[in-house]
C-alpha angles and dihedrals in degrees: 000000000000128000114235126207120215111198132179129176109219125197129199108216095186125100102181099061135056113275115285096359102109111067090200090064100046118098138170118234090221135033089229141024123289109257118243138166126229103293094156095178089062094043087056094047093052100046112335087271098167106017096056087067093059123093111263092254090056096053097070092097094049117081117223116252116263088239115040113225107284100199127240109322118240122248102026136168117287090240092058092044092052090051098045103033142048116217116237112228139143115244087248095055109045122169124254105284092225088057101042134009117240094230088064094058128099133187120247097250090053090049089053091055091048093050093048101041108021104041092241118171123239123215143139137255128202120227103205102168134058089022140079117309096261092053133228124270112214124193115234139184131205119254114261114262097028116120146168097030113183144147133226133192117224097265089049094050086057095046092047093057093042089052089061095043093251124146123198091227091065093049128079113283094251090079091054089052091050091050094045090053094050089049095050091048094048089052088056104036101023130267095264092056098058123071141163113235117197149163139168139236 
């Protein structure tokens, strides 16, 4: 069974608050994940995407990533949240359909099962549109089977690959496209306001 990488470039469009602190200003470059193959050396360099699934005795030949997985950043873009989390809501209290799709909702008792048996991560997502002025904070839980969520700034992405002796020129062109997009956005918005958010399944 293969390992899959989900990767989103997030951009903070704000300029009056610290980077990635205002959920209203954080947007994903794409409406879905970038599409990659099974470059397990890259996965391991970014966040131990493949090697963390091995038994401890089988990890000796796989160096640890330069940046250990940091978890899902909070706040994050709504696009990332909807792909990584399920919103926890009773059937009688559904979220606004323009904010969150019904097929990505789960009832509280199911969320409890996920949290206890499948190591899913709990968090919160702020609904800041189509609601009262102060917003609504919704509880969410990560989808079962997702692991090693993390995020990297552009210079960290470069350093993570270098730490594992990897060069973009030897990898599929999709990674160069991803890095180029991050670089162009960083030139426009500032290096601290562009990040790669990723996880594995």
